[in-house]
C-alpha positions as CSV (number, residue, x, y, z in Angstrom):
1,X,115.2,102.4,109.8
2,X,118.3,103.8,108.7
3,X,120.5,106.5,111.0
4,X,119.8,109.5,109.0
5,X,116.5,109.4,109.8
6,X,116.3,108.8,113.5
7,X,119.4,111.6,113.5
8,X,116.8,113.7,111.5
9,X,113.7,112.9,114.0
10,X,116.5,114.4,117.0
11,X,117.1,117.4,115.3
12,X,113.7,118.4,114.4
13,X,112.7,118.1,118.7
14,X,115.8,119.9,119.0
15,X,114.9,122.3,116.9
16,X,111.4,122.7,118.8
17,X,113.3,123.2,121.7
18,X,115.6,125.9,120.3
19,X,112.3,127.8,119.3
20,X,110.5,127.5,122.6
21,X,113.5,129.0,124.1
22,X,114.2,131.5,121.4
23,X,110.0,132.2,122.2
24,X,110.4,132.9,125.8
25,X,113.1,134.9,125.3
26,X,111.5,137.5,122.8
27,X,108.4,137.1,125.1
28,X,110.3,137.7,128.3
29,X,112.2,140.6,127.1
30,X,109.3,143.1,126.6
31,X,108.3,143.5,130.1
32,X,112.0,144.5,130.9
33,X,112.1,148.2,132.9
34,X,113.8,150.9,131.0
35,X,116.6,152.4,132.7
36,X,116.9,155.6,130.9
37,X,119.8,154.2,128.4
38,X,118.4,151.7,126.7
39,X,115.2,153.3,126.2
40,X,115.6,153.0,122.2
41,X,116.2,149.0,122.2
42,X,112.4,148.9,124.2
43,X,111.0,151.4,121.6
44,X,112.2,149.5,118.6
45,X,111.2,146.0,120.2
46,X,107.0,147.7,120.8
47,X,107.4,148.8,117.1
48,X,108.3,145.4,116.0
49,X,105.2,144.5,118.1
50,X,103.2,146.8,116.4
51,X,104.3,145.6,112.9
52,X,103.7,141.6,113.7
53,X,100.4,142.6,114.7
54,X,100.1,144.4,111.7
55,X,100.8,141.4,109.5
56,X,99.4,138.7,111.2
57,X,96.9,139.6,113.8
58,X,96.8,139.7,117.2
59,X,98.5,136.8,118.3
60,X,96.4,134.8,121.3
61,X,97.9,132.8,123.6
62,X,98.3,128.8,123.5
63,X,98.8,126.1,125.5
64,X,102.1,124.0,124.6
65,X,102.2,120.4,124.6
66,X,103.8,119.3,128.0
67,X,104.8,122.9,128.6
68,X,107.7,123.0,125.9
69,X,106.6,121.5,122.3
70,X,106.1,124.9,120.3
71,X,102.7,126.3,119.4
72,X,100.7,129.4,117.7
73,X,97.2,130.5,116.7
74,X,98.5,132.0,113.0
75,X,97.3,129.8,109.8
76,X,100.9,129.2,108.6
77,X,102.6,128.8,111.6
78,X,99.9,125.6,112.5
79,X,100.3,124.3,108.6
80,X,104.1,124.0,109.3
81,X,103.3,122.3,112.9
82,X,101.0,119.7,111.1
83,X,104.2,119.3,108.5
84,X,106.2,118.6,111.4
85,X,104.4,116.2,113.6
86,X,102.9,115.0,110.8
87,X,106.4,113.6,109.5
88,X,106.9,112.5,112.9
89,X,103.6,110.8,112.9
90,X,104.5,109.1,109.8
91,X,108.4,108.2,111.2
92,X,106.5,106.4,114.5
93,X,104.4,104.4,111.9
94,X,107.3,103.2,109.6
95,X,108.8,101.9,112.8
96,X,105.8,99.9,113.4
97,X,106.1,98.7,110.6
98,X,109.4,97.8,109.9
99,X,109.7,95.8,113.8
100,X,106.5,94.0,112.9
101,X,107.9,92.8,109.2
102,X,110.9,92.1,111.1
103,X,109.1,89.8,113.6
104,X,107.4,88.1,111.1
105,X,110.6,87.0,109.7
106,X,111.5,85.5,112.9
107,X,108.4,84.2,114.1
108,X,105.9,83.5,111.1
109,X,102.3,83.8,110.6
110,X,99.9,82.9,113.3
111,X,100.3,85.0,116.6
112,X,102.5,87.0,115.0
113,X,100.9,87.8,111.5
114,X,97.4,87.8,112.6
115,X,97.1,89.2,115.8
116,X,100.3,91.6,116.4
117,X,100.9,93.1,113.1
118,X,97.1,94.7,112.7
119,X,97.0,96.2,115.7
120,X,100.0,97.7,115.3
121,X,99.2,98.8,112.3
122,X,96.2,100.6,113.4
123,X,98.4,102.0,116.3
124,X,99.2,105.5,115.1
125,X,95.4,105.8,114.2
126,X,94.4,104.4,117.5
127,X,96.7,107.3,119.4
128,X,95.0,109.9,117.5
129,X,91.7,109.4,118.5
130,X,92.5,108.7,121.9
131,X,93.9,111.8,122.2
132,X,91.7,113.7,120.3
133,X,89.5,113.3,123.0
134,X,91.2,112.3,126.5
135,X,91.9,115.1,127.9
136,X,90.1,118.9,129.0
137,X,87.0,119.4,129.5
138,X,83.8,117.7,128.0
139,X,82.9,121.1,126.5
140,X,86.9,120.6,124.4
141,X,86.4,117.2,124.3
142,X,83.1,117.4,122.6
143,X,85.0,120.0,119.7
144,X,88.5,118.1,119.4
145,X,86.7,114.7,118.9
146,X,85.8,115.6,115.3
147,X,89.5,115.4,115.0
148,X,89.4,111.4,115.4
149,X,86.4,111.0,113.7
150,X,87.8,112.5,110.6
151,X,90.7,110.5,110.8
152,X,88.7,107.5,111.2
153,X,86.6,108.4,108.2
154,X,89.6,109.6,106.1
155,X,91.8,106.7,106.6
156,X,89.4,104.2,105.8
157,X,88.6,106.6,102.4
158,X,91.7,107.0,101.3
159,X,93.1,103.1,101.7
160,X,90.0,102.2,99.4
161,X,89.8,104.4,97.1
162,X,93.1,106.3,96.1
163,X,95.2,103.6,97.0
164,X,93.1,101.1,96.2
165,X,92.5,102.8,92.2
166,X,96.7,103.5,92.4
167,X,97.7,99.9,92.7
168,X,94.8,98.5,90.5
169,X,96.7,100.9,88.2
170,X,100.2,99.7,88.4
171,X,99.5,96.1,89.1
172,X,97.7,96.0,85.8
173,X,97.9,92.8,83.6
174,X,96.7,91.5,80.1
175,X,93.0,90.4,81.1
176,X,92.5,86.9,79.2
177,X,89.5,84.3,79.9
178,X,88.9,86.7,82.5
179,X,91.7,86.6,84.5
180,X,94.7,88.9,85.1
181,X,97.9,87.3,83.1
182,X,101.0,87.3,85.4
183,X,103.8,89.9,84.3
184,X,102.4,90.7,80.8
185,X,101.0,93.8,80.2
186,X,101.0,95.3,76.9
187,X,97.9,96.4,76.7
188,X,98.4,100.0,77.8
189,X,95.8,101.3,79.8
190,X,92.9,99.5,78.1
191,X,89.9,100.3,80.8
192,X,88.2,96.2,79.7
193,X,91.6,94.3,78.6
194,X,93.5,95.4,81.6
195,X,93.6,94.9,85.3
196,X,94.6,92.8,88.0
197,X,93.5,89.9,90.1
198,X,93.4,88.6,93.1
199,X,92.7,85.0,95.1
200,X,89.8,83.7,96.8
201,X,91.3,84.4,100.4
202,X,91.5,88.4,99.0
203,X,87.6,87.9,98.7
204,X,87.2,86.7,102.0
205,X,88.8,89.7,103.3
206,X,86.8,92.2,101.4
207,X,83.7,90.4,103.1
208,X,85.0,91.2,106.2
209,X,85.3,94.7,105.5
210,X,81.7,95.0,104.3
211,X,80.5,93.3,107.3
212,X,82.6,95.2,109.7
213,X,80.8,98.7,109.9
214,X,77.9,96.6,111.9
215,X,79.0,98.5,114.8
216,X,78.1,101.7,112.9
217,X,74.7,100.9,112.4
218,X,73.9,100.0,116.1
219,X,75.0,103.3,117.5
220,X,73.3,105.0,114.7
221,X,70.1,103.7,115.5
222,X,68.8,105.9,118.0
223,X,69.6,108.5,115.3
224,X,67.6,107.1,112.4
225,X,64.8,106.3,115.0
226,X,64.7,110.0,115.9
227,X,65.6,108.6,119.1
228,X,67.1,110.6,121.8
229,X,66.7,108.8,125.1
230,X,68.7,105.6,123.5
231,X,72.0,107.2,122.2
232,X,73.9,106.6,124.8
233,X,72.6,102.9,125.6
234,X,73.7,102.3,121.6
235,X,77.3,103.5,121.9
236,X,77.8,101.1,124.8
237,X,75.8,97.9,123.0
238,X,78.1,99.3,119.7
239,X,81.3,99.3,121.7
240,X,81.1,95.5,122.8
241,X,79.6,94.7,119.0
242,X,82.8,96.4,117.8
243,X,84.9,94.7,120.7
244,X,83.5,91.3,119.9
245,X,84.3,91.8,116.2
246,X,87.4,92.6,116.9
247,X,88.1,89.6,118.9
248,X,86.2,87.5,116.1
249,X,88.8,88.8,113.1
250,X,91.5,88.2,115.3
251,X,91.2,84.9,115.8
252,X,90.3,84.4,112.5
253,X,93.5,86.2,111.7
254,X,95.7,83.7,113.9
255,X,94.0,80.7,111.9
256,X,93.8,81.7,108.5
257,X,97.2,79.7,107.2
258,X,95.8,77.0,108.5
259,X,92.5,77.1,107.2
260,X,94.0,77.7,103.9
261,X,96.9,75.0,104.1
262,X,93.9,72.9,104.3
263,X,91.6,74.5,101.5
264,X,95.0,74.2,99.3
265,X,95.1,70.7,100.3
266,X,91.7,69.3,99.5
267,X,91.9,71.1,95.9
268,X,95.2,69.7,95.4
269,X,93.8,66.1,96.5
270,X,90.3,66.9,94.2
271,X,93.2,67.5,91.2
272,X,94.8,64.4,91.5
273,X,91.6,62.4,91.6
274,X,90.4,64.3,88.1
275,X,93.8,63.4,87.1
276,X,93.8,59.7,87.7
277,X,90.6,59.6,86.1
278,X,91.4,60.9,82.9
279,X,94.9,58.7,82.8
280,X,92.4,55.3,83.9
281,X,90.0,57.2,80.6
282,X,92.7,56.8,78.5
283,X,93.8,53.3,78.6
284,X,90.2,52.4,79.0
285,X,89.6,54.1,75.2
286,X,86.9,56.0,77.0
287,X,84.8,52.9,78.3
288,X,85.3,53.8,82.0
289,X,81.5,53.6,82.9
290,X,78.6,51.7,81.0
291,X,75.6,53.5,79.0
292,X,74.1,54.1,82.5
293,X,76.9,55.6,83.8
294,X,77.9,53.1,86.1
295,X,81.1,52.0,86.8
296,X,82.5,48.8,84.2
297,X,83.7,47.1,86.5
298,X,84.7,44.4,83.8
299,X,87.2,47.1,82.4
300,X,88.0,48.7,85.9
301,X,90.0,44.8,86.3
302,X,91.8,45.0,83.3
303,X,93.2,48.0,84.1
304,X,93.9,46.5,87.7
305,X,95.5,43.7,85.8
306,X,97.5,46.0,83.1
307,X,98.5,48.2,86.6
308,X,99.9,45.1,88.7
309,X,103.7,44.7,86.1
310,X,104.9,41.9,88.7
311,X,101.3,40.0,88.4
312,X,100.9,39.6,92.2
313,X,97.3,40.7,92.8
314,X,98.2,43.8,94.2
315,X,99.6,47.4,93.3
316,X,102.4,48.8,95.0
317,X,103.5,52.6,95.1
318,X,106.0,52.2,92.3
319,X,103.0,50.6,90.1
320,X,100.5,53.4,91.1
321,X,102.9,56.0,89.7
322,X,102.2,55.2,86.4
323,X,98.8,56.3,87.3
324,X,100.5,60.2,88.0
325,X,102.4,60.5,85.2
326,X,101.3,63.1,82.9
327,X,98.7,65.2,85.2
328,X,100.6,67.7,84.9
329,X,101.4,68.0,88.6
330,X,103.7,71.0,88.3
331,X,100.6,73.5,87.7
332,X,99.2,72.7,91.2
333,X,103.1,72.9,93.3
334,X,102.5,69.0,94.1
335,X,105.1,66.4,94.0
336,X,105.2,62.7,92.2
337,X,105.5,61.3,95.5
338,X,102.8,63.1,97.6
339,X,100.3,62.9,94.9
340,X,101.0,58.3,94.9
341,X,101.0,59.1,98.7
342,X,97.3,60.5,97.9
343,X,96.0,58.3,95.8
344,X,97.1,55.4,98.0
345,X,95.4,56.8,101.4
346,X,92.1,57.0,98.9
347,X,92.5,53.4,98.1
348,X,94.2,51.3,100.4
349,X,91.0,51.1,103.2
350,X,93.0,47.6,105.0
351,X,95.9,49.5,105.5
352,X,98.4,46.8,104.3
353,X,100.2,49.6,101.9
354,X,99.0,48.1,99.2
355,X,95.9,47.9,97.1
356,X,93.7,44.7,96.3
357,X,91.5,44.8,93.1
358,X,88.6,45.1,95.4
359,X,90.0,48.3,96.6
360,X,91.1,49.4,93.5
361,X,87.6,48.9,92.2
362,X,85.8,50.6,95.2
363,X,88.3,53.7,94.9
364,X,87.7,54.3,91.6
365,X,83.8,54.2,92.0
366,X,84.2,56.4,94.6
367,X,86.3,59.1,93.1
368,X,83.5,58.3,89.6
369,X,80.8,59.1,91.9
370,X,82.9,62.8,93.4
371,X,83.6,63.7,89.8
372,X,79.9,63.4,88.5
373,X,78.7,65.3,91.8
374,X,81.1,68.8,90.9
375,X,79.9,71.7,90.6
376,X,82.3,71.6,87.7
377,X,79.9,69.7,85.8
378,X,78.5,71.4,82.0
379,X,75.1,70.6,80.9
380,X,76.3,68.3,78.1
381,X,78.8,66.4,80.2
382,X,76.8,62.7,81.0
383,X,77.8,59.2,81.3
384,X,78.6,59.0,77.6
385,X,80.6,62.0,77.2
386,X,82.7,61.6,80.8
387,X,83.5,65.3,79.7
388,X,82.7,65.9,83.8
389,X,86.3,64.5,84.1
390,X,87.6,67.7,82.1
391,X,85.8,70.0,83.8
392,X,86.7,69.1,87.1
393,X,90.7,69.1,86.0
394,X,90.0,72.4,84.6
395,X,88.0,73.5,87.9
396,X,90.5,72.2,90.4
397,X,93.5,74.1,88.1
398,X,91.5,77.1,88.3
399,X,90.9,76.8,92.0
400,X,94.2,76.4,92.8
401,X,95.5,79.7,91.0
402,X,92.6,81.1,92.7
403,X,93.7,80.2,96.3
404,X,97.4,81.6,95.2
405,X,99.1,79.0,96.9
406,X,103.1,79.8,97.8
407,X,104.6,76.4,98.7
408,X,106.9,76.6,96.1
409,X,108.3,79.8,97.1
410,X,111.7,79.7,98.7
411,X,112.1,80.8,102.4
412,X,115.2,82.8,103.4
413,X,116.7,81.8,107.1
414,X,117.3,84.9,109.0
415,X,121.0,84.7,109.9
416,X,121.2,86.2,113.4
417,X,117.3,85.8,114.9
418,X,118.9,87.1,118.4
419,X,119.4,90.7,116.5
420,X,116.9,90.5,114.8
421,X,113.9,90.5,117.4
422,X,116.4,92.9,119.1
423,X,116.1,95.0,116.6
424,X,112.6,94.7,115.9
425,X,111.8,95.5,119.4
426,X,113.4,98.6,119.8
427,X,112.1,100.0,116.6
428,X,108.5,98.8,117.8
429,X,109.2,100.7,121.0
430,X,110.6,103.6,119.3
431,X,107.5,104.0,116.7
432,X,105.2,103.9,119.8
433,X,106.7,106.7,122.0
434,X,106.6,108.6,118.9
435,X,103.1,107.9,118.2
436,X,102.3,108.4,122.0
437,X,104.0,111.6,122.6
438,X,103.7,113.6,118.9
439,X,99.7,112.3,118.6
440,X,98.5,114.9,121.3
441,X,100.4,118.2,119.6
442,X,98.9,117.5,116.2
443,X,95.9,117.2,117.4
444,X,96.2,120.7,119.1
445,X,97.8,122.2,115.6
446,X,94.8,120.7,113.7
447,X,92.5,122.8,116.1
448,X,94.4,125.4,116.0
449,X,95.1,125.5,112.4
450,X,91.1,125.5,112.0
451,X,90.3,128.3,114.4
452,X,93.1,130.5,112.6
453,X,91.4,129.5,109.0
454,X,87.6,128.9,110.0
455,X,87.8,125.5,108.5
456,X,86.1,122.1,109.8
457,X,88.7,120.4,111.9
458,X,86.2,117.5,110.1
459,X,87.8,118.2,106.8
460,X,91.2,118.6,107.8
461,X,91.5,115.5,110.0
462,X,90.0,113.7,106.9
463,X,93.1,114.9,104.6
464,X,95.6,115.5,106.0
465,X,96.1,112.9,109.2
466,X,96.0,109.7,107.1
467,X,99.0,110.9,105.1
468,X,100.9,111.0,108.4
469,X,99.8,107.7,109.3
470,X,99.1,105.6,106.1
471,X,101.8,106.8,104.0
472,X,104.0,104.3,105.0
473,X,101.3,101.7,104.5
474,X,100.3,103.2,101.3
475,X,103.9,103.3,99.7
476,X,104.6,99.9,100.6
477,X,100.9,98.9,99.3
478,X,101.8,100.0,95.7
479,X,105.3,98.9,95.0
480,X,104.3,95.8,96.0
481,X,101.4,95.5,93.3
482,X,104.0,97.2,90.6
483,X,105.0,93.5,90.5
484,X,102.8,92.5,88.6
485,X,101.5,88.9,89.5
486,X,98.2,87.7,91.8
487,X,100.0,86.5,94.6
488,X,101.5,90.4,94.7
489,X,97.9,91.7,93.9
490,X,96.3,89.4,96.5
491,X,98.3,90.7,99.1
492,X,98.5,94.0,98.9
493,X,94.7,94.0,98.0
494,X,94.2,91.6,101.5
495,X,95.6,94.3,103.5
496,X,94.2,97.4,102.2
497,X,91.0,95.4,103.5
498,X,92.9,94.4,106.5
499,X,93.9,97.9,107.5
500,X,90.2,98.9,106.9
501,X,88.3,96.4,108.8
502,X,91.2,97.4,112.2
503,X,89.8,100.5,111.5
504,X,86.0,99.6,111.8
505,X,86.7,98.2,114.7
506,X,90.2,98.5,117.0
507,X,90.3,102.6,116.4
508,X,86.3,102.7,116.5
509,X,86.1,100.9,119.5
510,X,88.9,103.4,121.1
511,X,86.9,106.0,119.3
512,X,83.2,104.5,121.1
513,X,84.6,103.9,124.8
514,X,85.9,107.5,124.5
515,X,82.0,109.0,124.0
516,X,80.8,106.5,126.4
517,X,83.5,107.2,129.7
518,X,83.4,110.8,128.9
519,X,79.9,111.5,128.1
520,X,80.1,112.9,124.8
521,X,77.4,113.3,122.2
522,X,77.6,110.7,119.0
523,X,76.5,113.3,116.0
524,X,78.3,111.9,113.0
525,X,75.6,110.5,111.2
526,X,77.2,112.1,107.9
527,X,80.5,110.5,108.7
528,X,78.8,107.4,109.3
529,X,77.0,107.1,106.4
530,X,80.4,107.5,103.9
531,X,82.4,105.6,105.8
532,X,79.1,102.7,105.1
533,X,78.7,103.3,101.5
534,X,82.7,103.3,100.7
535,X,82.9,99.6,103.0
536,X,79.9,98.2,101.7
537,X,80.6,99.4,98.1
538,X,83.9,98.1,97.2
539,X,84.0,95.5,100.2
540,X,80.8,93.7,98.2
541,X,82.2,94.3,94.7
542,X,85.4,92.7,95.7
543,X,83.8,89.9,97.4
544,X,81.6,89.0,93.9
545,X,84.8,88.9,91.7
546,X,88.2,88.1,91.5
547,X,89.2,90.6,88.4
548,X,89.1,94.1,88.5
549,X,89.3,95.9,85.0
550,X,90.9,99.5,85.1
551,X,87.7,100.8,84.5
552,X,87.1,99.8,88.2
553,X,90.0,102.2,89.7
554,X,88.2,105.1,88.2
555,X,85.4,104.4,90.1
556,X,87.3,104.0,93.1
557,X,88.8,107.4,92.5
558,X,85.7,109.3,92.3
559,X,84.5,107.8,95.8
560,X,87.2,110.0,97.2
561,X,85.7,113.5,96.6
562,X,82.1,112.0,96.5
563,X,83.1,111.5,100.5
564,X,83.7,114.9,101.2
565,X,80.8,116.2,99.0
566,X,78.6,114.2,100.9
567,X,79.8,115.3,104.4
568,X,80.0,118.6,103.2
569,X,76.5,118.4,101.8
570,X,74.4,116.7,104.9
571,X,76.7,118.8,107.3
572,X,76.1,122.2,106.2
573,X,73.1,122.4,103.7
574,X,70.8,119.9,105.6
575,X,72.0,120.3,109.1
576,X,72.8,116.2,110.1
577,X,75.6,118.1,112.3
């Protein structure tokens, strides 16, 4: 983060301090005792106070956060405070994001990428939720905790409606054969002819996001059953389930790179199998199998002798190279030597670094059986046509595309790791301090603005607070999606689904802990319903498909006002709250 932004933060805090001192000076001046000489000044101050009361109404006393940060009961004053405190929370979130990215460059995925970064990303929201109900009396906490629920619902809804739809628009490419073509955007705003495609891991992330709403359902059960006796117990059970799912999700994130690499290796192996069998079929003139579908042993023996150039009765690595030439390994980012190793590993069962004729026949037979049993086989593919080899080859190429292989990307080395780690730690500390310090004043400003305008604090926090805590994440996602590639779109939407999952697990855990420990009443049926609808609709939709035409962004945009209207109607027309 630039030094200018850091100094701007310092200046804002300094202005606050000056404003506080000035306010105290003016307020104290009203209590001066007239000496008969300065009575005119006293009358002037009294007139100013009368004018102030006439214009803005009588100013009520407000409690200053930490005893020195400014506060006000007027609507315009709280708008200013919300903007300033919100900007400071935005800076804190940006510092956390920048520090996390620097650590990721040094330490890579795994513990950092899977556990540390998701928690840090949700930290500002968790801080705001925590301070919304941790202080004051139980009655005050019950009133203020709606700010936390508004933030929780608002962040979730904003990320997978407005930000989701915007990323779909800026990342759109031409759709051909149900797949968005990288870097090709010539159809304008065609609702069906342009859109984005994501990899299979993004669909898994959407499925996890939809499943992360389970704790909401558990907490909501007593309301659904119209029971009042088990509400406190349901909050505890929901908290336990939420924490358990949070730990499970973090473990999955830690091991996801390993899972992904194993899945990619398997797909590449299948591609080598289909490619080699296609090469053998060409050399065998289509007679690789008998009319009954069994391997043609006579033809396989002839193929073995043809490949065995030195006629020693064994196939060496250089001789096996003839089988992988022409497979177009560049489609799956696989080197020729790696393909030969895969072939040798399956065929050389005696481990003597060469392939005998019996091993060759057994290996080809095994591969033909695997290929014939593949899900890619079309109805017309049979032993006579051998079309299932073409089907398998096309399937593996498509699977590799949607797995989002990044092995061909160059990895930049960090020149000075030590200074980078120090910078990352400082940014993380600064972001954490800012989020912790200014979360409470921001919640107070929202409540004061709600009191001054009679607008429910839930709607203020639903609309305004996510802009402060998720702006940096949203801007980063939109910029990355504009690269118009499957990899960038996959990463963008995966991060959005991951952020919502952390909201539903980490932030909800904080919220439920507050409700349970402080003995608050869980009365957020309409808010929970909104979260359930948006998460399940988007999660299920994104889990069953990997290409999203442009018309899907319009549906995502409509979900945002629908959520607001639904909460308002249920709470203020049907009396749910």
